[in-house]
C-alpha positions in Angstrom: 156.2 -147.6 118.0 157.7 -144.6 119.7 157.1 -144.1 123.4 156.8 -140.5 124.7 157.1 -142.6 126.3 154.8 -145.7 124.6 155.2 -149.5 122.6 155.2 -151.2 119.2 152.4 -153.8 119.1 150.8 -154.3 115.7 147.4 -154.6 117.5 146.1 -154.1 121.0 144.4 -157.1 122.5 144.8 -159.5 125.3 146.5 -162.6 124.0 145.5 -165.9 125.5 146.8 -169.4 125.3 147.3 -171.3 122.1 149.1 -174.2 120.3 152.8 -174.4 121.4 155.0 -172.9 118.8 157.0 -176.1 118.5 153.9 -177.8 117.1 153.1 -174.8 114.9 156.6 -174.7 113.3 156.9 -178.5 112.8 153.9 -178.7 110.5 155.4 -180.0 107.3 154.5 -179.0 103.8 155.1 -180.6 100.4 157.1 -177.6 99.2 160.1 -178.7 101.3 162.3 -181.7 100.6 163.7 -184.1 103.1 167.3 -183.1 102.1 166.9 -179.9 104.0 167.2 -181.7 107.3 170.9 -182.3 106.8 171.6 -178.7 105.7 173.9 -177.6 108.5 174.0 -177.1 112.3 171.7 -174.1 111.7 169.3 -176.0 109.4 166.8 -176.8 112.1 166.1 -173.1 112.7 166.0 -172.3 109.0 163.9 -175.3 108.0 161.3 -174.7 110.7 161.1 -171.1 109.7 160.6 -172.1 106.1 157.9 -174.6 107.1 156.1 -171.9 108.9 156.4 -169.4 106.1 155.2 -171.8 103.4 152.3 -173.0 105.6 150.9 -169.5 105.6 151.2 -168.9 101.9 148.1 -169.0 99.7 149.3 -169.8 96.2 146.0 -169.0 94.7 146.7 -165.3 95.3 148.8 -163.2 92.9 151.6 -161.5 94.9 151.5 -158.5 92.6 147.8 -157.9 93.4 147.5 -159.0 97.0 150.8 -159.8 98.7 149.2 -160.0 102.2 146.9 -162.7 100.9 149.7 -164.5 99.1 152.1 -164.4 102.1 149.7 -164.6 105.0 146.5 -166.0 103.5 146.6 -169.3 105.5 147.9 -167.9 108.8 144.5 -167.9 110.4 143.9 -171.5 109.2 147.2 -172.6 110.9 146.3 -170.7 114.1 142.7 -171.5 114.8 142.7 -170.1 118.3 140.9 -167.4 120.3 144.0 -166.6 122.3 146.0 -164.4 120.0 145.5 -162.7 116.6 149.0 -162.2 115.2 152.7 -162.9 115.6 153.4 -160.6 118.5 150.5 -162.2 120.4 152.0 -165.6 119.6 155.3 -164.5 121.0 153.6 -163.2 124.1 151.8 -166.5 124.5 155.1 -168.3 124.5 156.4 -166.1 127.2 153.3 -166.5 129.3 153.4 -170.3 129.0 157.1 -170.5 129.8 156.6 -168.5 133.0 153.5 -170.5 133.9 155.4 -173.7 133.5 158.3 -172.3 135.6 156.0 -171.6 138.5 153.9 -174.8 138.1 155.6 -176.6 141.0 157.4 -173.7 142.5 158.4 -173.9 146.2 158.8 -170.7 148.2 162.4 -170.0 149.2 161.5 -167.5 151.9 158.7 -167.0 154.4 156.1 -164.3 153.7 155.3 -164.2 157.5 158.9 -163.4 158.3 159.4 -161.0 155.3 162.4 -162.7 153.8 160.9 -163.6 150.4 163.1 -163.7 147.3 162.1 -161.8 144.2 160.9 -165.1 142.6 158.8 -165.7 145.7 157.2 -162.3 145.3 156.4 -162.9 141.7 155.0 -166.3 142.4 152.8 -165.1 145.3 151.3 -162.3 143.2 150.6 -164.8 140.4 149.2 -167.4 142.8 146.8 -164.9 144.6 145.7 -163.8 141.2 144.8 -167.2 139.8 143.1 -168.2 143.1 140.8 -165.1 142.8 137.4 -165.8 141.3 136.1 -162.2 140.7 137.3 -158.6 141.1 135.7 -157.1 144.2 135.9 -153.4 143.7 134.5 -152.7 147.1 137.7 -154.2 148.5 139.8 -151.5 146.8 137.6 -148.8 148.4 138.1 -150.5 151.8 141.9 -150.4 151.3 142.0 -146.7 150.2 139.6 -144.2 151.6 139.7 -140.3 151.2 141.3 -140.1 154.7 141.7 -142.0 157.9 138.5 -140.3 159.2 136.4 -140.1 156.0 134.9 -143.0 154.0 133.6 -142.7 150.5 130.0 -141.3 150.7 128.4 -144.2 148.8 130.3 -146.8 150.9 129.2 -145.0 154.0 125.6 -145.1 152.8 125.9 -148.9 152.3 127.4 -149.6 155.7 125.4 -147.1 157.7 122.2 -146.2 156.0 121.1 -143.3 158.2 124.6 -141.9 159.0 125.5 -138.4 158.0 128.6 -138.2 155.8 131.1 -135.7 157.2 131.4 -133.3 154.2 133.4 -130.7 156.1 136.2 -133.3 156.8 136.5 -134.1 153.1 139.2 -132.4 151.0 139.1 -133.2 147.3 142.7 -132.1 146.7 144.2 -134.2 149.5 142.1 -137.2 148.3 143.6 -136.8 144.9 147.0 -136.6 146.5 146.4 -139.9 148.3 145.3 -141.7 145.2 148.2 -140.3 143.2 150.4 -142.4 145.4 148.9 -145.4 143.7 149.7 -144.1 140.2 146.3 -142.5 139.6 146.9 -139.5 137.4 143.8 -137.7 138.7 140.1 -137.1 138.2 139.9 -133.3 138.3 143.3 -132.7 136.9 146.2 -134.8 135.6 149.5 -135.2 137.5 152.4 -137.0 135.8 156.2 -137.2 136.1 158.2 -136.5 132.9 161.5 -135.2 131.7 162.0 -131.5 131.7 161.5 -129.9 128.4 165.1 -128.8 128.0 166.8 -131.5 130.1 165.8 -135.1 129.3 167.6 -136.6 132.2 166.0 -134.2 134.8 162.4 -134.9 135.9 159.6 -132.6 136.9 155.9 -132.9 137.9 153.6 -131.9 135.1 150.1 -130.6 135.9 147.4 -130.3 133.3 143.7 -130.6 132.7 142.4 -134.2 132.6 142.1 -136.1 129.4 138.4 -136.1 128.6 136.5 -137.9 125.8 135.3 -135.2 123.4 131.8 -136.5 123.1 129.9 -138.7 125.5 128.8 -141.9 124.0 125.2 -143.1 124.4 126.3 -146.1 126.5 128.4 -144.0 128.9 125.6 -143.6 131.5 125.1 -147.4 131.5 128.8 -148.0 132.1 128.8 -145.7 135.1 125.6 -147.3 136.3 127.1 -150.8 136.0 130.3 -149.8 137.9 128.3 -148.3 140.8 126.1 -151.4 141.1 129.2 -153.6 141.0 130.5 -151.5 143.9 127.3 -152.5 145.9 125.2 -149.3 145.4 121.5 -150.2 145.2 120.0 -149.9 141.7 117.8 -146.9 142.2 120.4 -145.0 144.1 123.0 -145.9 141.5 120.9 -144.5 138.7 120.5 -141.1 140.5 124.3 -140.9 141.3 125.2 -141.9 137.7 123.1 -139.0 136.3 124.8 -136.6 138.8 128.2 -137.8 137.7 127.3 -137.5 134.1 126.2 -133.9 134.5 129.3 -133.0 136.6 131.5 -134.6 133.9 129.8 -132.4 131.3 130.7 -129.3 133.3 134.3 -130.6 133.5 134.4 -131.2 129.8 133.2 -127.6 129.2 136.0 -126.4 131.4 138.6 -128.5 129.6 137.8 -126.8 126.4 139.5 -123.8 127.8 143.0 -124.0 126.4 145.8 -121.5 127.0 147.6 -120.2 124.0 150.9 -120.1 125.9 153.1 -123.1 126.3 153.7 -125.1 129.5 155.2 -122.9 132.2 157.7 -124.0 134.9 156.7 -122.2 138.1 157.8 -122.4 141.8 155.3 -123.3 144.4 155.4 -119.7 145.5 154.5 -118.5 142.0 151.7 -121.1 141.9 150.4 -119.9 145.2 150.2 -116.3 144.0 148.5 -117.3 140.7 146.1 -119.8 142.3 145.7 -118.8 145.9 142.6 -121.1 146.3 144.6 -124.3 145.7 147.2 -125.4 148.4 149.7 -126.9 146.0 152.5 -127.2 148.5 150.4 -129.3 150.9 149.1 -131.4 148.0 152.6 -132.2 146.7 153.9 -132.9 150.2 151.2 -135.5 150.7 152.0 -137.1 147.4 155.8 -137.2 147.9 155.9 -137.7 151.6 158.5 -135.0 152.4 158.6 -131.3 153.0 159.0 -129.0 150.0 160.3 -125.5 150.0 158.4 -122.7 148.1 161.1 -122.7 145.4 160.3 -126.3 144.4 159.4 -126.2 140.7 156.5 -127.8 138.8 155.4 -127.5 135.2 151.8 -126.4 134.6 149.7 -126.4 131.5 146.4 -124.6 130.9 146.5 -122.7 134.2 143.3 -121.0 133.5 141.6 -124.4 133.7 142.8 -124.7 137.3 141.4 -121.3 138.2 138.0 -122.3 136.7 138.2 -125.7 138.4 138.7 -124.0 141.8 135.4 -122.0 141.2 133.5 -125.1 140.1 134.6 -127.1 143.1 133.4 -124.4 145.5 130.0 -124.5 143.8 129.6 -128.3 144.0 128.5 -130.6 146.8 131.5 -132.3 148.4 129.8 -135.7 148.2 129.4 -135.3 144.5 133.0 -134.5 144.0 134.0 -137.5 146.2 131.7 -139.8 144.2 133.3 -138.5 141.0 136.8 -139.1 142.2 135.8 -142.6 143.5 134.3 -143.5 140.1 137.3 -142.4 138.1 139.6 -144.2 140.5 137.7 -147.4 140.2 137.8 -147.1 136.4 141.6 -146.7 136.6 141.9 -149.8 138.8 139.6 -152.0 136.7 141.5 -151.0 133.5 144.7 -151.9 135.3 143.5 -155.2 136.7 142.5 -158.6 135.4 139.2 -159.5 133.6 139.3 -163.2 134.0 141.5 -164.8 136.6 142.9 -167.5 134.4 146.6 -168.6 134.4 147.3 -166.8 131.2 145.6 -163.5 132.2 147.3 -163.6 135.6 150.7 -164.0 134.0 149.9 -161.1 131.8 149.2 -159.1 134.9 152.4 -160.3 136.6 154.4 -159.1 133.6 152.6 -155.7 133.7 153.0 -155.0 137.4 156.4 -156.7 138.1 158.2 -156.1 134.8 161.6 -155.4 136.2 161.6 -158.6 138.3 160.2 -160.7 135.5 162.8 -159.4 133.1 165.5 -160.4 135.5 164.0 -163.8 136.0 163.6 -164.3 132.2 167.2 -163.3 131.7 168.5 -165.8 134.1 166.2 -168.7 133.3 165.2 -168.5 129.6 167.3 -166.1 127.7 169.5 -168.9 126.5 172.8 -168.2 124.6 173.0 -164.6 126.0 176.4 -163.8 124.5 175.5 -165.0 121.0 172.1 -163.2 121.0 173.5 -159.9 122.3 176.5 -159.9 120.0 174.3 -160.5 117.0 171.8 -157.9 117.9 174.5 -155.3 118.5 176.2 -156.2 115.2 172.9 -155.8 113.3 172.1 -152.5 115.1 175.5 -151.1 114.0 174.9 -152.3 110.4 171.4 -150.8 110.2 172.7 -147.5 111.5 175.5 -147.6 109.0 173.1 -148.2 106.1 170.9 -145.3 107.2 173.9 -143.0 107.6 174.8 -143.8 104.0 171.3 -142.6 103.0 171.7 -139.4 105.0 175.1 -138.6 103.4 173.6 -138.8 99.9 171.7 -135.7 101.1 168.8 -136.0 98.6 166.8 -133.6 100.9 169.5 -130.9 100.3 170.1 -130.3 104.0 172.7 -127.9 105.2 175.8 -129.0 107.1 174.3 -128.2 110.5 171.2 -130.3 109.8 173.3 -133.2 108.5 175.5 -133.2 111.5 172.4 -133.0 113.8 171.0 -136.2 112.2 174.4 -138.0 112.1 175.1 -137.2 115.7 171.7 -138.4 116.8 172.1 -141.7 114.9 175.5 -142.3 116.2 174.4 -141.6 119.8 171.3 -143.8 119.6 171.6 -146.9 121.8 169.7 -150.2 122.5 168.8 -151.8 125.8 168.2 -155.5 125.6 165.7 -156.6 128.3 165.1 -153.1 129.8 167.5 -153.7 132.6 170.5 -151.7 133.9 173.8 -152.9 132.5 175.1 -154.1 135.9 171.8 -155.5 137.1 172.1 -157.9 140.0 169.9 -159.8 142.4 170.7 -157.3 145.1 169.5 -154.5 142.8 166.2 -156.3 142.1 165.7 -157.2 145.8 166.3 -153.5 146.8 163.8 -152.4 144.2 161.0 -154.6 145.6 162.2 -154.4 149.3 159.0 -152.7 150.5 156.7 -155.2 148.7 155.5 -158.0 150.9 152.8 -160.1 149.2 149.8 -161.4 151.1 149.0 -165.0 150.4 145.2 -164.5 149.9 144.4 -160.9 148.9 144.9 -160.1 145.2 143.5 -156.6 145.6 145.9 -155.6 148.3 148.9 -157.0 146.3 147.7 -155.1 143.3 147.6 -151.9 145.3 151.1 -152.5 146.7 152.5 -152.8 143.2 150.8 -149.7 142.0 152.2 -147.8 144.9 155.7 -149.2 144.2 155.6 -148.0 140.6 154.3 -144.6 141.5 157.1 -144.2 144.2 159.8 -145.2 141.7 158.5 -142.5 139.3 158.6 -140.0 142.2 162.1 -140.9 143.0 163.2 -139.7 139.6 162.4 -136.1 140.8 165.4 -136.2 143.2 167.6 -138.8 141.6 170.9 -138.0 140.0 171.1 -138.6 136.2 172.4 -142.1 135.6 174.9 -143.1 133.0 173.2 -144.1 129.7 174.0 -147.8 130.1 172.4 -147.9 133.6 169.1 -146.4 132.4 165.9 -148.6 132.4 162.4 -147.4 131.5 159.7 -147.4 134.2 156.8 -148.3 131.9 153.2 -148.9 132.5 150.4 -151.0 131.0 151.1 -152.4 127.5 154.7 -150.9 127.5 155.7 -152.8 130.6 154.7 -156.2 129.3 155.4 -155.5 125.6 157.2 -158.2 123.7 158.1 -156.0 120.8 160.7 -153.2 120.7 159.9 -149.6 121.3 161.7 -146.3 120.9 162.0 -143.7 123.7 162.2 -140.1 122.3 163.7 -138.5 125.3 166.4 -141.1 125.9 167.2 -141.7 122.2 166.9 -145.4 123.1 165.5 -148.5 121.5 164.3 -151.1 124.1 164.3 -154.7 122.9 162.5 -157.0 125.2 164.0 -160.4 125.8 160.8 -162.0 124.6 161.4 -160.6 121.1 164.6 -162.5 120.7 163.1 -165.8 119.8 161.6 -167.6 116.8 159.7 -167.0 114.7 161.2 -163.5 114.6 164.8 -164.0 115.7 167.5 -166.6 116.3 171.2 -165.9 116.2 171.6 -168.9 113.9 168.9 -167.9 111.5 169.9 -167.1 107.9 170.6 -163.4 107.4 167.8 -163.2 104.8 165.2 -164.5 107.2 166.6 -162.6 110.1 166.7 -159.2 108.3 163.2 -159.6 106.8 161.6 -159.8 110.2 163.9 -158.8 113.1 166.0 -156.4 111.0 162.8 -154.6 109.8 161.3 -154.2 113.3 164.6 -152.9 114.7 165.0 -150.4 111.9 161.3 -149.4 112.3 162.1 -148.3 115.8 165.4 -146.6 114.8 163.4 -144.6 112.2 161.1 -143.2 114.9 164.0 -141.0 115.9 163.8 -139.3 112.5 160.1 -139.1 111.8 157.9 -136.0 112.1 158.0 -136.1 115.9 161.3 -137.7 116.6 163.2 -135.3 114.5 162.5 -132.5 117.0 164.7 -134.1 119.6 168.5 -134.2 119.5 170.9 -137.0 120.4 170.3 -136.3 124.1 166.5 -136.3 123.7 166.2 -132.5 124.0 164.2 -130.3 121.6 166.3 -128.3 119.2 165.4 -125.7 116.6 167.5 -127.4 114.0 165.2 -130.4 114.2 162.2 -128.2 113.5 164.0 -126.7 110.5 164.4 -130.3 109.1 160.7 -131.0 109.6 160.0 -127.8 107.7 162.3 -128.8 104.8 160.2 -128.9 101.6 161.4 -132.4 100.7 160.6 -133.8 104.2 157.2 -132.2 104.1 156.4 -133.5 100.6 157.5 -137.0 101.8 155.0 -136.9 104.7 152.3 -135.5 102.4 152.9 -138.4 100.0 152.5 -140.9 102.8 149.1 -139.5 103.6 147.6 -140.0 100.2 146.0 -143.1 101.7 144.4 -142.2 105.1 146.3 -143.4 108.1 145.9 -143.6 111.9 149.5 -142.4 112.3 151.8 -141.0 109.6 154.8 -141.5 111.8 154.1 -145.3 112.0 153.8 -145.4 108.2 157.0 -143.4 107.9 158.8 -145.9 110.1 157.4 -148.9 108.1 158.4 -147.5 104.8 161.9 -146.4 105.8 162.4 -149.4 108.0 161.8 -151.7 105.0 164.1 -149.7 102.8 167.0 -149.5 105.3 166.8 -153.2 106.2 166.8 -154.2 102.6 169.8 -152.0 101.8 171.7 -153.4 104.8 171.2 -156.9 103.5 171.5 -156.4 99.7 173.6 -153.3 99.5 176.9 -153.3 97.5 179.1 -153.2 100.6 176.9 -155.5 102.7 178.8 -157.9 105.0 175.7 -160.1 105.5 174.9 -163.3 103.7 172.5 -162.4 101.0 173.3 -165.4 98.8 170.7 -167.9 97.7 170.2 -170.3 100.6 170.2 -174.1 99.9 167.3 -174.8 102.2 164.7 -173.3 99.8 164.2 -172.7 96.1 162.5 -169.4 96.7 164.8 -166.7 95.3 166.7 -164.7 97.9 165.0 -161.4 97.4 161.5 -162.9 97.3 162.4 -164.8 100.5 163.3 -161.5 102.1 159.9 -160.1 101.4 158.1 -163.2 102.6 160.1 -163.0 105.8 159.2 -159.3 106.1 155.5 -160.3 105.8 155.8 -162.6 108.8 155.6 -159.8 111.3 152.3 -158.7 109.9 150.6 -162.1 109.4 147.5 -162.5 111.5 143.7 -163.1 111.3 143.0 -159.3 111.3 140.5 -159.7 114.1 142.6 -157.7 116.6 141.9 -154.1 117.6 144.5 -151.9 115.9 145.5 -148.7 117.7 148.2 -146.2 116.8 148.9 -148.2 113.6 147.0 -149.1 110.4 145.8 -152.7 110.2 148.5 -155.2 109.5 147.4 -155.9 106.0 147.4 -152.2 105.1 150.8 -151.7 106.6 152.3 -154.6 104.6 150.6 -153.7 101.3 151.4 -150.0 101.4 155.0 -150.5 102.4 155.7 -152.8 99.5 153.6 -150.8 97.0 156.0 -148.0 97.5 159.2 -150.1 97.2 160.6 -150.6 93.7 162.8 -153.6 94.6 159.6 -155.6 95.6 158.1 -155.0 92.1 161.4 -156.1 90.5 161.6 -159.2 92.7 158.1 -160.4 91.8 158.1 -159.1 88.2 155.1 -156.8 88.9 153.9 -154.5 86.1 152.9 -150.9 86.4 149.2 -151.0 87.0 149.3 -154.0 89.3 147.9 -153.3 92.7 151.3 -153.8 94.4 153.2 -151.6 91.9 152.0 -148.0 92.4 153.1 -145.6 89.7 154.0 -142.8 92.2 156.2 -144.0 95.1 157.0 -142.0 98.2 160.6 -141.3 98.9 162.0 -140.7 102.4 165.5 -139.4 103.1 166.5 -140.4 99.6 
């Protein structure tokens, strides 16, 4: 999945613990013969993969009518667990278990009291305080971060001093948002993020916009607000009154947010902002966020500036205590969404991987990555072959592009890079230690540690504003949430970069000794899927440096390109770009393996009687196998993704002798870049 920056997970869920993969893959089936065991030094990997593939197959299903059922029908039976729902979850579980085992008997190398902890110490202390915590105490967050040194949150003030008068005149809503932005909170009344400049992908700017609002309030929204307030210690009757006030105020904000400027985002200096919006002291706000003095020629990017003018008027008409309560409630939602639900070992390790991804990636590289040279050489080799196969498609020019358009696509493809592990090329322990130098974990306060790590991530984002552009090989992505802990590859539009997490380079998806047919069906497809995001309806707009170019728009407006996208949408989809990447990813991976000039081993393997091309499609299915109980976001469900990709692919019908009219052999097939 492309990241704008975001990640490719087939479903969004929180994986939990499950059967070790070794047990899973050593389940034997009658379809294999004992002679396979002596196949070759690589036979163990291939044999185990075949055992897994065959254990998932339901031979009562007709592959020409329901290939998902045929290839994945018994996956759920083999994985009777509540802890994950599909293959990427299984891989995540392996990583979590591996890290949990690593820290099981871990001994601190430094002393937290002295402040000389190693990076592994800091990871361990965050993990340990998490798993020793019984419940999330949201009042603790509000104790750690208040509107100012002299002003408490109104509701917390009521709880601690029932008859005290809250100092409304000392409360400043904008400065409160500035303080919370230092913990990565995008904002309650407006959104503040850091992103690449529109025309310069390696130069960053602060972007201000109206907040993201749900279009329509759900019936249960009031109850959710009420539950949060009572969890924060607000008495029930008071919580109900405040929840209604917050609901009404949010309706007013939603009405304001419907105001959309027709003009595009503007880059303005602080002086120009001050002239346009004299009621909002932007210079002071940004100085509080960044911690240093700004001149009036400092530039920011603003969207929907009329919203901010209207917001200024709304704030003047609203009680300060209500605004403070609203900011507090939105901040708490942010913290809860970013925190842990159940403080189990598995969930805590998930949290560690989310908050300390750079450190965990470095630890994983040193302790678990295995035969690094072989893995990276093979991945880079396949990346080059896949790009070459797609370049061959482009040169056939079935879309009848002009020379400038073809050069634009070719240059972008040639310039595209991969980053294995999301680390700088010359990463060292010194670099990691410097990154986490200001973090000193407490031994007994998860909430404080959580806030430290949020503050660190926000500060690293802010450093991008003044940092010099780094060489391409030194770039690493400062992700958040699901992207930071993702085990599956993702594409970054503005960097023209595919990130491949270390976790993805393991069975059942990848092993450098795996047969090329098995390897290309799963790993080859996923890698190509991400490459193709650079050439889908959104990615095509950005050139080889990640900057928007008019020639990209001209390709998107090409009649053949438009008809391809229209064809893909004959069946409703959550994301046409994801379907685009699936269809083209399958086609390019297949051509790379079975093409006339292929250097890969596409010959019939001796460890199975399944014909080579059928085996490729079975391997392709492995990435989508699951129990279909996960919540799918940004993608169609796994079964639909698999079925539709193959229905539109003639070589599949040929491999399985499907007839026109069979469910898996559609009469009209979509064509992309061919």
